[in-house]
KENU-221780 format. One record per atom (N, C-alpha, C, O, CB): residue number from 1; atom name; x, y, z. Coordinates in pm, 1 decimal, decimal comma. Glycine has a CB too. Layout:
KENU-221780
{atom NUM; 'CA'; {X; Y; Z}}
...
end
This chain:
KENU-221780
{atom 1; 'N'; {-80,0; 4875,7; -959,9}}
{atom 1; 'CA'; {-101,4; 4774,6; -928,8}}
{atom 1; 'C'; {35,5; 4635,9; -901,1}}
{atom 1; 'O'; {116,7; 4592,1; -982,6}}
{atom 1; 'CB'; {-196,3; 4763,9; -1023,9}}
{atom 2; 'N'; {21,7; 4611,7; -806,5}}
{atom 2; 'CA'; {150,8; 4515,5; -737,1}}
{atom 2; 'C'; {88,5; 4338,9; -756,0}}
{atom 2; 'O'; {18,8; 4271,5; -680,2}}
{atom 2; 'CB'; {175,7; 4567,4; -519,6}}
{atom 3; 'N'; {142,4; 4310,8; -874,1}}
{atom 3; 'CA'; {67,4; 4152,3; -862,2}}
{atom 3; 'C'; {185,7; 4050,5; -798,6}}
{atom 3; 'O'; {306,1; 4040,9; -822,2}}
{atom 3; 'CB'; {12,5; 4081,3; -1043,7}}
{atom 4; 'N'; {100,7; 3983,2; -712,3}}
{atom 4; 'CA'; {121,1; 3860,7; -624,5}}
{atom 4; 'C'; {206,5; 3780,8; -694,1}}
{atom 4; 'O'; {217,4; 3801,7; -814,9}}
{atom 4; 'CB'; {-4,0; 3782,3; -588,4}}
{atom 5; 'N'; {272,0; 3690,1; -641,0}}
{atom 5; 'CA'; {365,8; 3587,1; -691,8}}
{atom 5; 'C'; {269,2; 3443,0; -677,9}}
{atom 5; 'O'; {280,8; 3336,1; -737,8}}
{atom 5; 'CB'; {522,4; 3585,5; -591,4}}
{atom 6; 'N'; {178,1; 3483,1; -582,1}}
{atom 6; 'CA'; {72,2; 3369,0; -641,7}}
{atom 6; 'C'; {-42,8; 3344,9; -706,9}}
{atom 6; 'O'; {-120,9; 3250,0; -714,6}}
{atom 6; 'CB'; {39,3; 3317,6; -578,7}}
{atom 7; 'N'; {-32,1; 3493,7; -768,9}}
{atom 7; 'CA'; {-109,3; 3527,9; -870,5}}
{atom 7; 'C'; {-20,3; 3430,7; -1040,5}}
{atom 7; 'O'; {-70,3; 3425,3; -1152,8}}
{atom 7; 'CB'; {-109,9; 3729,0; -862,2}}
{atom 8; 'N'; {66,9; 3391,8; -1011,8}}
{atom 8; 'CA'; {145,8; 3387,5; -1148,8}}
{atom 8; 'C'; {204,4; 3263,7; -1150,0}}
{atom 8; 'O'; {231,0; 3219,7; -1261,9}}
{atom 8; 'CB'; {257,7; 3498,1; -1170,5}}
{atom 9; 'N'; {240,7; 3173,2; -1023,0}}
{atom 9; 'CA'; {255,6; 3047,3; -990,9}}
{atom 9; 'C'; {166,9; 2976,4; -982,4}}
{atom 9; 'O'; {78,0; 2999,8; -900,5}}
{atom 9; 'CB'; {304,9; 3031,5; -906,1}}
{atom 10; 'N'; {161,9; 2839,4; -1085,3}}
{atom 10; 'CA'; {76,6; 2750,4; -1122,4}}
{atom 10; 'C'; {108,0; 2641,7; -1023,9}}
{atom 10; 'O'; {226,4; 2642,4; -990,1}}
{atom 10; 'CB'; {85,7; 2716,5; -1267,1}}
{atom 11; 'N'; {43,3; 2559,8; -975,4}}
{atom 11; 'CA'; {83,3; 2484,7; -852,5}}
{atom 11; 'C'; {128,8; 2322,4; -938,7}}
{atom 11; 'O'; {54,2; 2288,5; -1030,5}}
{atom 11; 'CB'; {-72,4; 2477,1; -718,2}}
{atom 12; 'N'; {214,9; 2256,9; -913,9}}
{atom 12; 'CA'; {294,0; 2156,5; -974,3}}
{atom 12; 'C'; {160,1; 2029,6; -1050,9}}
{atom 12; 'O'; {60,0; 1981,8; -997,5}}
{atom 12; 'CB'; {411,2; 2085,6; -830,3}}
{atom 13; 'N'; {210,6; 2011,9; -1176,6}}
{atom 13; 'CA'; {135,7; 1897,5; -1223,4}}
{atom 13; 'C'; {177,2; 1726,4; -1198,2}}
{atom 13; 'O'; {274,8; 1672,4; -1250,3}}
{atom 13; 'CB'; {134,3; 1925,4; -1365,9}}
{atom 14; 'N'; {95,3; 1669,9; -1121,8}}
{atom 14; 'CA'; {147,7; 1508,3; -1147,0}}
{atom 14; 'C'; {110,7; 1445,0; -1266,9}}
{atom 14; 'O'; {6,5; 1465,8; -1329,1}}
{atom 14; 'CB'; {94,0; 1408,6; -1042,3}}
{atom 15; 'N'; {177,7; 1386,7; -1288,9}}
{atom 15; 'CA'; {166,0; 1311,6; -1448,3}}
{atom 15; 'C'; {216,0; 1166,2; -1432,3}}
{atom 15; 'O'; {323,4; 1156,9; -1372,7}}
{atom 15; 'CB'; {274,4; 1393,0; -1579,3}}
{atom 16; 'N'; {162,6; 1058,0; -1471,3}}
{atom 16; 'CA'; {199,3; 909,7; -1486,7}}
{atom 16; 'C'; {312,6; 922,1; -1545,5}}
{atom 16; 'O'; {309,0; 984,7; -1651,4}}
{atom 16; 'CB'; {106,9; 816,3; -1564,2}}
{atom 17; 'N'; {468,4; 860,6; -1492,2}}
{atom 17; 'CA'; {585,0; 862,6; -1578,9}}
{atom 17; 'C'; {581,0; 694,4; -1623,6}}
{atom 17; 'O'; {575,9; 660,8; -1742,0}}
{atom 17; 'CB'; {738,8; 922,3; -1489,6}}
{atom 18; 'N'; {583,9; 602,4; -1518,3}}
{atom 18; 'CA'; {574,5; 444,7; -1590,9}}
{atom 18; 'C'; {463,3; 375,0; -1527,7}}
{atom 18; 'O'; {389,5; 419,5; -1439,8}}
{atom 18; 'CB'; {717,0; 342,2; -1567,9}}
{atom 19; 'N'; {458,8; 211,0; -1606,7}}
{atom 19; 'CA'; {390,6; 124,5; -1515,1}}
{atom 19; 'C'; {401,3; -2,6; -1506,3}}
{atom 19; 'O'; {405,7; -68,4; -1610,3}}
{atom 19; 'CB'; {282,5; 135,0; -1523,7}}
{atom 20; 'N'; {406,7; -54,1; -1402,8}}
{atom 20; 'CA'; {467,9; -187,4; -1392,2}}
{atom 20; 'C'; {384,0; -288,7; -1365,1}}
{atom 20; 'O'; {277,0; -274,5; -1306,0}}
{atom 20; 'CB'; {562,8; -193,5; -1299,4}}
{atom 21; 'N'; {435,5; -410,1; -1413,3}}
{atom 21; 'CA'; {355,3; -509,4; -1416,1}}
{atom 21; 'C'; {489,5; -628,8; -1314,5}}
{atom 21; 'O'; {599,4; -663,8; -1357,6}}
{atom 21; 'CB'; {297,9; -546,5; -1606,0}}
{atom 22; 'N'; {442,3; -656,4; -1210,3}}
{atom 22; 'CA'; {487,1; -716,4; -1144,1}}
{atom 22; 'C'; {457,5; -832,3; -1076,4}}
{atom 22; 'O'; {350,2; -836,6; -1016,2}}
{atom 22; 'CB'; {507,4; -658,9; -1102,5}}
{atom 23; 'N'; {565,4; -970,9; -1073,2}}
{atom 23; 'CA'; {534,5; -1081,3; -1033,7}}
{atom 23; 'C'; {569,0; -1121,6; -891,5}}
{atom 23; 'O'; {685,0; -1160,5; -877,9}}
{atom 23; 'CB'; {580,6; -1155,7; -1117,6}}
{atom 24; 'N'; {491,5; -1120,5; -780,2}}
{atom 24; 'CA'; {523,5; -1168,8; -692,5}}
{atom 24; 'C'; {498,5; -1300,1; -617,4}}
{atom 24; 'O'; {381,8; -1337,3; -630,4}}
{atom 24; 'CB'; {509,2; -1098,5; -651,8}}
{atom 25; 'N'; {571,5; -1377,2; -545,8}}
{atom 25; 'CA'; {529,5; -1467,0; -466,0}}
{atom 25; 'C'; {490,1; -1446,5; -349,2}}
{atom 25; 'O'; {482,3; -1330,5; -308,6}}
{atom 25; 'CB'; {597,6; -1539,4; -458,3}}
{atom 26; 'N'; {455,8; -1555,1; -267,1}}
{atom 26; 'CA'; {343,2; -1563,4; -172,2}}
{atom 26; 'C'; {415,9; -1512,6; -49,3}}
{atom 26; 'O'; {535,8; -1531,0; -28,4}}
{atom 26; 'CB'; {273,9; -1716,6; -155,0}}
{atom 27; 'N'; {309,7; -1429,1; 51,8}}
{atom 27; 'CA'; {351,4; -1300,6; 162,6}}
{atom 27; 'C'; {430,6; -1442,3; 220,0}}
{atom 27; 'O'; {399,3; -1560,7; 207,5}}
{atom 27; 'CB'; {197,7; -1188,1; 288,3}}
{atom 28; 'N'; {538,7; -1381,5; 283,5}}
{atom 28; 'CA'; {621,5; -1453,2; 393,8}}
{atom 28; 'C'; {605,6; -1399,0; 532,4}}
{atom 28; 'O'; {638,2; -1281,8; 551,5}}
{atom 28; 'CB'; {769,8; -1446,2; 362,0}}
{atom 29; 'N'; {548,3; -1487,7; 654,0}}
{atom 29; 'CA'; {512,0; -1452,2; 775,5}}
{atom 29; 'C'; {689,6; -1446,1; 831,6}}
{atom 29; 'O'; {760,3; -1546,2; 820,3}}
{atom 29; 'CB'; {388,2; -1573,0; 852,1}}
{atom 30; 'N'; {741,9; -1318,6; 889,3}}
{atom 30; 'CA'; {842,4; -1256,8; 926,5}}
{atom 30; 'C'; {832,3; -1304,3; 1112,9}}
{atom 30; 'O'; {941,9; -1334,7; 1160,0}}
{atom 30; 'CB'; {827,6; -1084,6; 871,1}}
{atom 31; 'N'; {743,4; -1309,0; 1185,8}}
{atom 31; 'CA'; {686,9; -1301,6; 1290,2}}
{atom 31; 'C'; {687,5; -1144,1; 1333,1}}
{atom 31; 'O'; {694,2; -1057,3; 1246,0}}
{atom 31; 'CB'; {748,5; -1397,1; 1378,1}}
{atom 32; 'N'; {680,8; -1114,3; 1460,3}}
{atom 32; 'CA'; {662,2; -999,4; 1513,0}}
{atom 32; 'C'; {732,6; -917,2; 1542,1}}
{atom 32; 'O'; {846,3; -963,9; 1547,7}}
{atom 32; 'CB'; {619,3; -1003,4; 1583,2}}
{atom 33; 'N'; {730,1; -786,8; 1571,9}}
{atom 33; 'CA'; {832,4; -665,4; 1557,7}}
{atom 33; 'C'; {834,7; -615,9; 1681,6}}
{atom 33; 'O'; {806,6; -682,8; 1781,0}}
{atom 33; 'CB'; {797,5; -549,2; 1454,9}}
{atom 34; 'N'; {867,5; -498,4; 1683,1}}
{atom 34; 'CA'; {879,6; -418,3; 1806,2}}
{atom 34; 'C'; {766,4; -323,3; 1786,7}}
{atom 34; 'O'; {716,6; -260,6; 1880,2}}
{atom 34; 'CB'; {1024,9; -344,4; 1827,1}}
{atom 35; 'N'; {715,1; -311,6; 1625,3}}
{atom 35; 'CA'; {612,3; -206,3; 1633,3}}
{atom 35; 'C'; {469,8; -283,2; 1519,6}}
{atom 35; 'O'; {374,9; -230,5; 1461,7}}
{atom 35; 'CB'; {697,1; -30,3; 1565,9}}
{atom 36; 'N'; {506,1; -390,6; 1526,9}}
{atom 36; 'CA'; {366,7; -465,5; 1443,4}}
{atom 36; 'C'; {450,8; -638,8; 1374,6}}
{atom 36; 'O'; {567,8; -665,0; 1402,7}}
{atom 36; 'CB'; {296,3; -317,5; 1255,8}}
{atom 37; 'N'; {384,0; -711,6; 1308,0}}
{atom 37; 'CA'; {385,6; -798,9; 1262,3}}
{atom 37; 'C'; {467,4; -786,9; 1151,1}}
{atom 37; 'O'; {453,8; -679,2; 1093,1}}
{atom 37; 'CB'; {282,7; -834,2; 1254,7}}
{atom 38; 'N'; {539,3; -855,1; 1108,2}}
{atom 38; 'CA'; {636,5; -825,5; 992,0}}
{atom 38; 'C'; {620,8; -941,8; 854,5}}
{atom 38; 'O'; {634,8; -1063,6; 865,9}}
{atom 38; 'CB'; {802,7; -834,3; 1063,6}}
{atom 39; 'N'; {599,9; -894,0; 771,7}}
{atom 39; 'CA'; {562,5; -958,5; 611,2}}
{atom 39; 'C'; {691,3; -942,0; 533,1}}
{atom 39; 'O'; {742,2; -830,0; 529,6}}
{atom 39; 'CB'; {427,0; -866,6; 517,4}}
{atom 40; 'N'; {740,3; -1029,0; 479,2}}
{atom 40; 'CA'; {788,6; -972,6; 289,9}}
{atom 40; 'C'; {742,7; -1075,3; 160,7}}
{atom 40; 'O'; {732,1; -1197,3; 148,1}}
{atom 40; 'CB'; {996,5; -972,1; 266,0}}
{atom 41; 'N'; {726,4; -984,2; 92,7}}
{atom 41; 'CA'; {680,4; -1065,4; -40,0}}
{atom 41; 'C'; {789,3; -1054,7; -146,7}}
{atom 41; 'O'; {830,1; -943,8; -181,3}}
{atom 41; 'CB'; {536,5; -1004,5; -106,3}}
{atom 42; 'N'; {832,0; -1155,3; -193,8}}
{atom 42; 'CA'; {893,0; -1136,2; -254,5}}
{atom 42; 'C'; {863,4; -1123,2; -484,0}}
{atom 42; 'O'; {792,0; -1170,3; -572,6}}
{atom 42; 'CB'; {964,6; -1224,6; -172,8}}
{atom 43; 'N'; {970,0; -1033,6; -465,7}}
{atom 43; 'CA'; {952,8; -1015,5; -641,4}}
{atom 43; 'C'; {1037,1; -1110,0; -723,3}}
{atom 43; 'O'; {1157,1; -1137,5; -725,6}}
{atom 43; 'CB'; {1002,8; -859,7; -697,4}}
{atom 44; 'N'; {927,8; -1150,3; -791,4}}
{atom 44; 'CA'; {959,9; -1292,2; -899,9}}
{atom 44; 'C'; {1026,5; -1235,6; -1031,4}}
{atom 44; 'O'; {1105,9; -1296,9; -1102,7}}
{atom 44; 'CB'; {797,6; -1385,8; -956,1}}
{atom 45; 'N'; {975,6; -1096,5; -1051,8}}
{atom 45; 'CA'; {976,9; -1041,3; -1183,7}}
{atom 45; 'C'; {897,6; -974,8; -1255,3}}
{atom 45; 'O'; {783,6; -966,7; -1209,5}}
{atom 45; 'CB'; {992,4; -1107,4; -1245,8}}
{atom 46; 'N'; {919,4; -916,7; -1365,7}}
{atom 46; 'CA'; {810,6; -824,8; -1427,8}}
{atom 46; 'C'; {821,3; -742,6; -1564,3}}
{atom 46; 'O'; {893,7; -780,9; -1656,2}}
{atom 46; 'CB'; {786,3; -726,6; -1331,4}}
{atom 47; 'N'; {763,1; -655,4; -1569,1}}
{atom 47; 'CA'; {788,6; -558,8; -1706,0}}
{atom 47; 'C'; {736,2; -385,7; -1631,0}}
{atom 47; 'O'; {646,9; -363,9; -1549,2}}
{atom 47; 'CB'; {651,1; -628,2; -1879,5}}
{atom 48; 'N'; {832,1; -286,8; -1698,3}}
{atom 48; 'CA'; {773,9; -136,5; -1665,2}}
{atom 48; 'C'; {818,5; -94,7; -1823,3}}
{atom 48; 'O'; {913,8; -148,2; -1879,9}}
{atom 48; 'CB'; {863,4; -28,8; -1507,7}}
{atom 49; 'N'; {738,6; 3,7; -1881,3}}
{atom 49; 'CA'; {721,9; 102,7; -1967,2}}
{atom 49; 'C'; {661,5; 274,6; -1903,2}}
{atom 49; 'O'; {615,7; 332,1; -1804,6}}
{atom 49; 'CB'; {622,3; 29,6; -2068,6}}
{atom 50; 'N'; {678,4; 282,0; -1959,3}}
{atom 50; 'CA'; {665,1; 447,3; -1956,9}}
{atom 50; 'C'; {672,0; 580,1; -2066,6}}
{atom 50; 'O'; {646,0; 571,4; -2186,6}}
{atom 50; 'CB'; {761,4; 477,9; -1879,2}}
{atom 51; 'N'; {712,2; 699,9; -1996,9}}
{atom 51; 'CA'; {774,3; 806,4; -2092,4}}
{atom 51; 'C'; {751,5; 922,4; -1990,0}}
{atom 51; 'O'; {656,6; 953,7; -1918,1}}
{atom 51; 'CB'; {693,8; 828,6; -2258,1}}
{atom 52; 'N'; {878,7; 974,7; -2012,2}}
{atom 52; 'CA'; {883,1; 1097,7; -1977,9}}
{atom 52; 'C'; {953,1; 1230,2; -1992,8}}
{atom 52; 'O'; {1054,8; 1199,6; -2055,2}}
{atom 52; 'CB'; {885,1; 1081,6; -1903,5}}
{atom 53; 'N'; {955,6; 1322,6; -1977,4}}
{atom 53; 'CA'; {1003,7; 1390,5; -2104,5}}
{atom 53; 'C'; {989,8; 1406,1; -2251,6}}
{atom 53; 'O'; {1037,8; 1491,4; -2326,2}}
{atom 53; 'CB'; {1085,2; 1369,3; -2107,0}}
{atom 54; 'N'; {923,0; 1317,0; -2273,1}}
{atom 54; 'CA'; {967,2; 1303,3; -2422,8}}
{atom 54; 'C'; {1003,8; 1161,7; -2470,2}}
{atom 54; 'O'; {1001,8; 1111,1; -2582,4}}
{atom 54; 'CB'; {1092,1; 1391,7; -2448,6}}
{atom 55; 'N'; {1049,7; 1097,2; -2307,1}}
{atom 55; 'CA'; {1166,2; 978,2; -2397,7}}
{atom 55; 'C'; {1062,4; 828,2; -2297,0}}
{atom 55; 'O'; {1015,2; 805,8; -2185,5}}
{atom 55; 'CB'; {1437,5; 1005,3; -2329,7}}
{atom 56; 'N'; {1073,8; 776,3; -2406,5}}
{atom 56; 'CA'; {982,0; 598,2; -2349,0}}
{atom 56; 'C'; {1141,1; 538,9; -2294,6}}
{atom 56; 'O'; {1260,4; 560,2; -2316,3}}
{atom 56; 'CB'; {880,4; 446,8; -2542,6}}
{atom 57; 'N'; {1060,3; 458,3; -2217,2}}
{atom 57; 'CA'; {1163,6; 385,3; -2157,6}}
{atom 57; 'C'; {1035,8; 243,9; -2127,4}}
{atom 57; 'O'; {913,1; 246,0; -2118,2}}
{atom 57; 'CB'; {1255,1; 482,8; -2000,5}}
{atom 58; 'N'; {1143,0; 126,7; -2119,0}}
{atom 58; 'CA'; {1064,8; 16,7; -2077,8}}
{atom 58; 'C'; {1188,5; -79,8; -2041,1}}
{atom 58; 'O'; {1302,0; -62,7; -2085,6}}
{atom 58; 'CB'; {953,8; -40,0; -2197,7}}
{atom 59; 'N'; {1156,5; -167,9; -1966,8}}
{atom 59; 'CA'; {1248,7; -285,2; -1901,8}}
{atom 59; 'C'; {1194,7; -388,8; -1844,2}}
{atom 59; 'O'; {1074,4; -401,9; -1821,7}}
{atom 59; 'CB'; {1330,4; -244,4; -1803,4}}
{atom 60; 'N'; {1322,2; -503,3; -1805,7}}
{atom 60; 'CA'; {1271,9; -625,5; -1736,6}}
{atom 60; 'C'; {1280,4; -624,5; -1578,9}}
{atom 60; 'O'; {1399,8; -624,6; -1548,9}}
{atom 60; 'CB'; {1351,5; -745,1; -1788,4}}
{atom 61; 'N'; {1212,3; -623,7; -1483,3}}
{atom 61; 'CA'; {1238,9; -623,0; -1334,4}}
{atom 61; 'C'; {1299,0; -751,7; -1318,1}}
{atom 61; 'O'; {1244,2; -856,6; -1352,2}}
{atom 61; 'CB'; {1109,8; -602,5; -1238,2}}
{atom 62; 'N'; {1375,7; -745,7; -1282,6}}
{atom 62; 'CA'; {1461,2; -893,1; -1232,4}}
{atom 62; 'C'; {1429,5; -958,1; -1117,8}}
{atom 62; 'O'; {1430,1; -878,4; -1024,0}}
{atom 62; 'CB'; {1606,3; -875,3; -1206,4}}
{atom 63; 'N'; {1393,3; -1103,5; -1074,5}}
{atom 63; 'CA'; {1386,9; -1155,9; -965,0}}
{atom 63; 'C'; {1467,6; -1111,2; -836,6}}
{atom 63; 'O'; {1560,1; -1044,9; -883,5}}
{atom 63; 'CB'; {1407,5; -1266,1; -995,2}}
{atom 64; 'N'; {1479,3; -1112,6; -716,4}}
{atom 64; 'CA'; {1549,9; -1142,2; -635,2}}
{atom 64; 'C'; {1528,3; -1026,1; -493,6}}
{atom 64; 'O'; {1571,9; -1051,5; -381,3}}
{atom 64; 'CB'; {1681,3; -1153,3; -709,8}}
{atom 65; 'N'; {1453,0; -899,0; -529,0}}
{atom 65; 'CA'; {1410,8; -821,6; -460,1}}
{atom 65; 'C'; {1268,4; -883,1; -355,8}}
{atom 65; 'O'; {1231,4; -1000,0; -345,0}}
{atom 65; 'CB'; {1392,0; -712,8; -556,7}}
{atom 66; 'N'; {1212,1; -764,4; -291,4}}
{atom 66; 'CA'; {1099,1; -792,8; -192,4}}
{atom 66; 'C'; {1086,3; -672,9; -148,4}}
{atom 66; 'O'; {1166,4; -582,6; -124,2}}
{atom 66; 'CB'; {1118,5; -895,3; -78,7}}
{atom 67; 'N'; {933,8; -687,8; -138,8}}
{atom 67; 'CA'; {866,6; -603,0; -28,8}}
{atom 67; 'C'; {860,4; -620,1; 99,6}}
{atom 67; 'O'; {837,3; -730,8; 148,3}}
{atom 67; 'CB'; {757,4; -591,8; -45,6}}
{atom 68; 'N'; {879,8; -515,1; 169,1}}
{atom 68; 'CA'; {859,7; -579,1; 311,4}}
{atom 68; 'C'; {718,2; -475,9; 385,0}}
{atom 68; 'O'; {700,1; -355,5; 367,1}}
{atom 68; 'CB'; {1037,7; -562,5; 417,2}}
{atom 69; 'N'; {667,4; -533,4; 435,5}}
{atom 69; 'CA'; {544,2; -461,2; 530,8}}
{atom 69; 'C'; {587,2; -482,7; 694,0}}
{atom 69; 'O'; {670,1; -546,6; 758,8}}
{atom 69; 'CB'; {370,2; -549,6; 499,4}}
{atom 70; 'N'; {504,8; -411,9; 711,2}}
{atom 70; 'CA'; {496,8; -372,9; 876,1}}
{atom 70; 'C'; {390,4; -357,8; 918,9}}
{atom 70; 'O'; {368,8; -239,2; 944,0}}
{atom 70; 'CB'; {554,6; -258,7; 923,1}}
{atom 71; 'N'; {265,0; -459,1; 952,4}}
{atom 71; 'CA'; {128,9; -440,4; 986,3}}
{atom 71; 'C'; {127,7; -392,9; 1127,2}}
{atom 71; 'O'; {138,8; -482,1; 1211,2}}
{atom 71; 'CB'; {46,3; -567,0; 966,9}}
{atom 72; 'N'; {116,4; -270,5; 1170,6}}
{atom 72; 'CA'; {50,7; -224,9; 1298,4}}
{atom 72; 'C'; {-95,9; -229,2; 1367,6}}
{atom 72; 'O'; {-208,6; -190,3; 1336,9}}
{atom 72; 'CB'; {71,0; -114,0; 1293,0}}
{atom 73; 'N'; {-39,3; -293,1; 1470,9}}
{atom 73; 'CA'; {-162,0; -283,5; 1575,3}}
{atom 73; 'C'; {-284,7; -227,3; 1582,9}}
{atom 73; 'O'; {-353,3; -242,4; 1684,0}}
{atom 73; 'CB'; {-131,5; -239,2; 1663,8}}
end
């Protein structure tokens, strides 16, 4: 009897690789864009930690980045 590939292959499993605690500033309104209202949320800093393939990782999130958002109507 022929065994199908789908009988032997397992679907991928999702695992948590890391967690972050991010400090953010107040949301800044950037006005209306062509696809909706635009906002920016400044990243002020934070930390992250986790484990990937047996290797522990941790670090500091430096200030200076931002999360940009588009609120579509």
